[in-house]
C-alpha positions in Angstrom: 15.8 -32.8 -19.3 16.6 -30.3 -16.6 14.8 -30.8 -13.3 14.5 -27.0 -12.7 13.2 -24.3 -15.0 15.2 -21.5 -13.4 17.9 -21.1 -10.8 18.7 -17.8 -9.1 22.3 -18.3 -8.4 24.9 -16.8 -6.1 22.9 -14.1 -4.3 22.3 -13.2 -0.7 18.8 -14.2 0.3 16.9 -12.2 3.0 13.6 -13.1 4.6 12.0 -11.6 7.7 13.9 -14.1 9.9 17.2 -15.0 8.1 20.0 -13.7 5.8 22.0 -16.3 4.0 23.8 -17.2 0.8 22.1 -19.8 -1.4 20.7 -20.7 -4.8 17.0 -20.8 -5.5 15.4 -23.4 -7.8 12.1 -22.7 -9.5 9.6 -24.9 -11.2 6.0 -24.3 -12.2 6.0 -20.8 -10.7 7.0 -22.1 -7.3 10.2 -22.2 -5.3 11.1 -25.9 -5.1 14.7 -25.9 -3.9 17.0 -23.7 -1.8 20.5 -25.0 -1.5 24.2 -23.9 -1.4 24.7 -25.0 -5.0 22.0 -25.9 -7.5 22.7 -27.1 -11.0 20.6 -28.1 -14.0 18.1 -25.6 -15.2 16.9 -24.1 -18.5 17.6 -20.6 -17.2 20.3 -19.3 -14.8 19.9 -15.9 -13.3 23.2 -14.6 -11.9 22.6 -12.9 -8.6 26.2 -12.5 -7.6 26.6 -9.3 -5.6 22.8 -8.9 -5.4 20.3 -9.1 -2.5 17.6 -11.7 -3.2 14.4 -10.6 -1.5 10.7 -11.6 -1.5 8.7 -9.4 -4.0 7.2 -6.4 -2.4 3.5 -6.5 -1.4 1.8 -3.1 -1.4 -1.4 -3.6 0.5 -2.7 0.0 0.1 -3.2 1.2 -3.5 -6.0 2.9 -5.3 -6.4 2.2 -9.1 -9.1 3.4 -11.4 -11.2 4.3 -8.4 -14.1 6.8 -8.9 -13.0 10.1 -7.4 -15.7 12.6 -8.0 -17.4 14.4 -10.9 -14.9 15.3 -13.6 -12.0 13.7 -11.8 -10.1 10.7 -13.3 -7.3 8.7 -11.6 -4.0 8.7 -13.5 -3.4 5.0 -13.3 -5.3 2.1 -14.8 -4.3 -1.5 -14.0 -1.8 -1.6 -16.8 0.2 1.4 -15.8 -0.1 0.9 -12.0 1.1 -2.7 -12.1 3.8 -1.9 -14.6 5.0 0.9 -12.2 4.8 -1.5 -9.3 6.9 -4.1 -11.0 9.7 -1.6 -11.8 9.6 -0.7 -8.1 10.2 -4.2 -6.9 6.7 -5.2 -6.1 5.1 -8.5 -7.2 1.6 -8.2 -5.5 -0.7 -5.2 -5.2 -3.8 -5.0 -3.1 -6.1 -2.4 -4.7 -9.4 -1.3 -3.1 -12.7 -2.2 -4.7 -14.9 0.8 -4.0 -18.6 0.1 -3.3 -20.7 3.1 -4.4 -23.9 4.0 -2.5 -26.7 1.7 -3.6 -24.4 -0.8 -5.2 -23.8 -4.4 -4.1 -20.3 -5.6 -3.3 -20.6 -8.2 -6.1 -21.5 -5.5 -8.6 -18.5 -3.5 -7.5 -16.2 -6.5 -7.7 -17.4 -7.5 -11.2 -16.6 -4.0 -12.5 -13.1 -4.0 -11.0 -12.3 -7.5 -12.3 -13.3 -6.2 -15.7 -11.0 -3.3 -15.4 -8.1 -5.5 -14.3 -8.6 -8.6 -16.5 -5.6 -9.2 -18.8 -3.9 -5.9 -17.9 -1.8 -6.7 -14.7 1.9 -7.1 -14.8 2.0 -8.3 -11.2 -0.5 -10.2 -9.1 -3.4 -8.4 -7.5 -5.8 -9.2 -4.7 -8.8 -6.9 -3.9 -9.8 -5.3 -0.6 -13.4 -4.2 -0.4 -14.4 -0.7 0.6 -17.7 -0.8 2.5 -19.6 2.5 2.0 -23.2 1.2 2.1 -23.4 -1.4 4.9 -27.0 -2.6 4.4 -28.2 -5.7 6.2 -27.8 -7.7 2.9 -24.2 -6.5 2.5 -23.2 -7.3 6.1 -25.3 -10.4 6.6 -25.0 -12.1 3.2 -22.4 -10.6 0.9 -19.5 -10.1 3.2 -19.6 -13.6 4.7 -20.0 -15.2 1.2 -17.2 -13.1 -0.3 -14.9 -13.9 2.6 -15.4 -17.6 1.8 -14.5 -16.8 -1.8 -11.1 -15.2 -0.9 -12.0 -11.5 -0.4 -10.9 -11.5 3.2 -10.3 -7.8 4.0 -12.3 -4.6 3.9 -11.9 -1.0 4.7 -14.1 1.6 6.4 -13.8 5.3 6.3 -14.5 7.9 9.0 -14.4 10.8 6.5 -15.4 11.8 2.9 -19.1 12.3 2.2 -19.5 9.4 -0.2 -17.6 7.0 2.0 -17.9 7.8 5.7 -19.8 5.5 8.1 -21.4 6.4 11.4 -20.1 4.9 14.6 -23.1 2.5 14.6 -22.4 1.5 11.0 -18.7 0.9 11.9 -19.7 -1.3 14.8 -22.1 -3.3 12.6 -19.4 -3.7 9.9 -16.8 -4.7 12.4 -19.2 -7.3 13.8 -19.6 -8.6 10.3 -15.8 -8.9 10.0 -15.7 -10.9 13.2 -18.4 -13.3 12.0 -16.9 -13.7 8.5 -13.3 -13.9 9.7 -12.2 -11.0 7.5 -9.6 -8.4 8.3 -11.0 -4.9 9.1 -9.1 -1.7 8.1 -10.0 1.9 8.8 -9.2 5.4 7.6 -9.2 7.4 10.9 -10.0 11.1 10.6 -12.8 13.0 12.3 -15.0 14.2 9.5 -17.0 16.7 11.5 -13.9 18.3 12.9 -12.4 18.6 9.3 -15.7 20.2 8.0 -15.7 22.7 10.9 -12.1 23.7 10.3 -12.5 23.8 6.5 -15.5 26.0 6.7 -13.7 28.4 9.0 -10.7 28.5 6.7 -12.8 29.3 3.6 -14.7 32.0 5.5 -11.3 33.6 6.2 -10.3 33.3 2.5 -7.7 30.6 3.3 -8.1 28.5 0.2 -4.6 27.7 -0.9 -3.3 24.0 -0.9 -1.4 24.5 2.4 -4.7 24.9 4.2 -5.5 21.3 3.4 -2.9 20.4 6.0 -3.9 22.9 8.7 -7.6 21.9 8.5 -6.7 18.2 9.1 -4.4 18.7 12.1 -3.1 15.9 14.3 -6.0 16.0 16.8 -8.4 15.1 13.9 -6.4 11.9 13.3 -5.7 11.2 17.0 -9.3 11.4 18.1 -10.5 9.2 15.2 -7.8 6.6 15.9 -8.8 6.5 19.6 -12.5 6.1 18.6 -11.8 3.5 16.0 -9.8 1.4 18.4 -12.6 1.8 21.0 -15.1 0.6 18.5 -12.9 -2.4 17.6 -12.6 -3.2 21.3 -16.4 -3.1 21.7 -16.9 -5.3 18.6 -14.1 -7.6 19.7 -12.3 -7.5 16.3 -8.6 -6.9 15.3 -8.1 -3.7 13.3 -5.6 -2.2 10.9 -5.3 1.6 11.2 -4.0 2.7 7.9 -1.6 5.6 6.9 -0.7 6.8 10.4 1.2 10.1 10.2 2.1 11.2 13.7 3.2 10.3 17.3 -0.2 10.9 19.0 -2.0 8.4 16.8 0.9 6.0 17.2 0.5 6.3 21.0 -3.2 5.3 20.7 -2.1 2.1 19.0 0.6 1.5 21.5 -1.8 1.9 24.4 -4.3 -0.4 22.8 -1.7 -3.1 22.4 -0.6 -2.7 26.0 -4.2 -3.5 26.9 -3.9 -6.7 24.9 -5.9 -5.5 21.8 -4.9 -6.7 18.3 -4.3 -3.3 16.7 -2.0 -3.0 13.7 -0.5 0.2 12.3 0.5 1.2 8.8 2.6 4.2 7.7 3.7 5.4 4.3 6.7 7.2 2.6 5.1 10.6 2.6 5.2 10.7 6.4 8.9 10.0 6.4 10.2 12.4 3.8 7.5 15.1 3.2 6.1 17.7 5.5 3.2 20.2 5.5 5.6 22.7 4.0 5.5 20.8 0.8 2.0 22.0 0.4 3.0 25.6 0.8 4.8 25.9 -2.5 3.7 27.1 -6.0 2.8 23.5 -6.9 1.6 22.5 -3.5 -1.5 20.7 -4.9 0.8 18.0 -6.0 1.3 16.9 -2.4 -2.3 17.0 -1.2 -3.1 13.7 0.5 -4.9 12.6 3.6 -3.8 12.5 6.3 -1.5 15.3 5.2 2.3 15.2 5.8 3.0 16.7 9.2 6.3 18.2 10.4 9.9 17.0 11.1 9.0 15.9 14.6 6.3 13.6 13.2 8.8 12.2 10.7 11.1 11.3 13.6 8.1 9.7 15.4 7.1 7.6 12.4 10.7 6.3 12.1 10.5 5.4 15.8 7.2 3.6 15.0 9.0 1.6 12.3 12.0 0.8 14.4 10.0 -0.1 17.5 7.3 -2.3 15.8 4.3 0.0 16.3 3.9 -0.1 12.5 3.4 -3.6 11.1 3.3 -2.7 7.5 4.7 0.0 5.2 2.5 0.9 2.2 2.4 3.5 -0.5 -1.2 4.7 -0.4 -0.7 5.1 -4.1 -3.6 7.4 -5.3 -2.4 9.1 -8.4 -3.7 12.1 -10.4 -2.1 14.1 -13.1 -1.1 17.6 -12.2 -1.4 19.4 -15.5 -4.9 18.1 -16.1 -8.3 19.6 -15.4 -9.4 16.0 -14.6 -6.6 15.9 -12.0 -4.9 18.3 -9.6 -5.9 21.3 -11.7 -9.5 20.5 -11.5 -11.4 23.8 -11.8 -12.8 23.4 -8.3 -9.3 23.1 -6.9 -8.5 26.6 -8.2 -11.3 27.9 -6.0 -10.5 26.0 -2.8 -8.2 23.3 -1.5 -11.3 21.2 -0.6 -11.8 20.3 -4.3 -8.2 19.4 -5.1 -8.1 15.6 -5.9 -6.8 13.9 -2.8 -3.8 11.6 -3.2 -0.3 11.2 -4.5 1.6 8.6 -6.6 4.1 6.4 -4.9 3.9 2.6 -5.7 7.2 2.6 -7.6 9.2 4.6 -5.1 7.9 3.0 -1.8 10.6 0.3 -1.6 13.7 2.4 -2.7 12.8 5.1 -0.2 12.5 2.8 2.7 15.6 0.8 1.7 17.8 3.8 1.3 16.5 5.8 4.3 16.0 2.7 6.5 18.5 0.0 5.7 21.1 2.3 4.1 21.1 4.7 7.0 21.1 2.0 9.7 17.6 2.7 11.0 16.4 -0.9 10.3 18.1 -4.1 9.2 17.3 -6.1 6.1 15.1 -8.5 7.8 12.9 -5.7 9.2 12.7 -4.2 5.7 11.4 -7.5 4.3 8.9 -7.8 7.2 7.6 -4.3 6.6 7.3 -4.5 2.9 6.3 -8.1 2.2 6.0 -10.6 5.0 3.7 -8.8 7.3 1.4 -7.7 4.5 1.0 -11.4 3.5 0.4 -12.4 7.2 -2.1 -9.7 7.9 -4.2 -10.3 4.8 -4.2 -14.0 4.3 -1.5 -14.4 1.6 1.2 -16.1 3.7 3.1 -18.3 3.0 2.1 -18.3 -0.7 3.4 -14.7 -0.8 5.8 -12.6 1.3 8.7 -15.0 1.8 11.3 -17.1 0.1 10.6 -20.7 1.1 9.9 -24.1 -0.4 6.4 -24.1 -1.8 6.0 -20.3 -1.9 5.3 -18.5 -5.2 8.6 -17.6 -6.9 8.0 -13.8 -6.4 11.6 -12.7 -6.2 13.3 -9.3 -6.6 17.0 -8.8 -7.0 18.4 -5.6 -5.5 21.6 -3.8 -6.2 22.3 -2.4 -2.7 24.9 0.1 -3.9 23.1 1.6 -6.9 22.6 5.3 -6.6 19.6 6.8 -8.2 17.9 10.2 -8.2 14.1 9.8 -8.3 12.7 11.9 -11.2 9.5 11.7 -13.1 11.2 10.7 -16.3 12.5 7.4 -14.9 9.1 6.3 -13.5 6.3 4.3 -15.1 3.1 5.4 -13.5 0.3 7.3 -15.2 0.8 10.5 -13.3 2.8 13.4 -14.8 4.8 14.1 -11.6 6.3 12.5 -8.5 6.2 14.1 -5.1 9.7 12.8 -4.5 11.3 14.6 -7.5 15.1 15.0 -6.9 15.2 12.6 -3.9 18.4 10.6 -3.9 18.4 7.0 -2.9 21.0 4.2 -2.6 19.7 0.7 -3.4 17.5 -0.1 -6.3 15.5 -3.2 -7.6 17.1 -4.5 -10.8 15.1 -7.6 -11.5 11.5 -8.5 -10.7 10.1 -12.0 -11.0 6.4 -12.9 -10.6 5.7 -16.6 -10.1 8.9 -17.5 -11.8 8.4 -15.2 -14.8 10.9 -12.3 -15.2 8.8 -9.1 -15.7 11.5 -6.5 -15.3 15.2 -6.8 -15.9 17.9 -4.2 -16.6 15.4 -1.4 -16.6 13.1 -2.8 -19.1 10.2 -5.3 -19.5 11.4 -8.4 -21.5 7.8 -8.9 -22.6 4.8 -6.6 -22.8 2.4 -9.5 -22.1 0.8 -9.1 -18.6 1.4 -12.1 -16.4 -0.4 -11.0 -13.3 -3.6 -12.7 -11.9 -6.1 -12.1 -9.1 -5.2 -14.1 -6.0 -7.9 -15.3 -3.7 -6.8 -15.2 -0.1 -7.3 -17.3 3.0 -8.8 -15.9 6.2 -6.1 -14.1 8.1 -5.0 -15.5 11.4 -6.2 -13.6 14.5 
């Protein structure tokens, strides 16, 4: 009888700290051996000429989330996790959206029902707090943190989600007490409403005005205010989907004062600009914060290179374009304000960063692993179970062909949307095999089995 179930043999392993050649031995879904030469397994996976990386963790995705009357997201848990697996991801962290008047447990029960038996990769839910009642903050959040739901998100914009400054402080205080990780979407809602109303009065209703009514100061001010509130509450904070230099500078200044503030950015801020909303199909690229300009792209790359950004996520929020329940919602024809807000990107996140970052010498392979897997696991209480290749870690492993050239097109992707904002974008480097807890879920451009193997992962409380 073989001691090992699977050996990944002959590849170059990369973690956030090391790059080395070795074999990996797997048993019971875990990595149990790493050595120069392993023998004796039921299955040998030849990784010669391949990079062997920890599976990607995308800690910012929206799946089957209520999005307004008559609007339906393009991805359910089957299509979203399938797409994730083909893109080299082994864990997704979707948001569980608490609607007004709903308890967090009610919201979680509904999301678990949606996900049960449909996930091709592992998932672990963040909570969105939209109704921070005393019961939610004093009872539900602490209890749920003990049960492994150890992160939650607050919004400073959107009518059905936004919290007042007092509510943010109360919610941050609950995070501190419960040991959970706090995240925030930082945009000034009143400023957006003011600019949006002015634009509509002037007849400026095209998709491009989504960008001009959410300018950089809207994000900068909210980032500064969110950090100030976190300082008052005495809690670490993740500022999600940062798009520009001025918001980055707020994070850098806070860190210089000794605050634990973490930044996240996304592919759209590296390769799209506001001009991509000023085209005939500009609604396809409506997301918030919006893509900025080329100077902001340069700034975001600097943030990646210099460590201002701790994680790189997709903010996958997919809608169909040719669909009245999607981007062509009737309200969106009347004004940009009603265009469903979000773009697909879970499958393309890793190839874009690998090609533009590692391939072009902006970052090295270790920084790539850190940004796409390890830091997500560390921030959100999954490390070292996830996010690294080490003895005892889950065998979440992805083989990359660093030289494979691909053109991103809708017809090669697996999400539920009918378009990609990165159509025609050429990349070098592509994931060719994805393994979740020792099970190969994608190999050679196909799924060996249609049976979903993913499960929900309870998390520990993240380290301060």
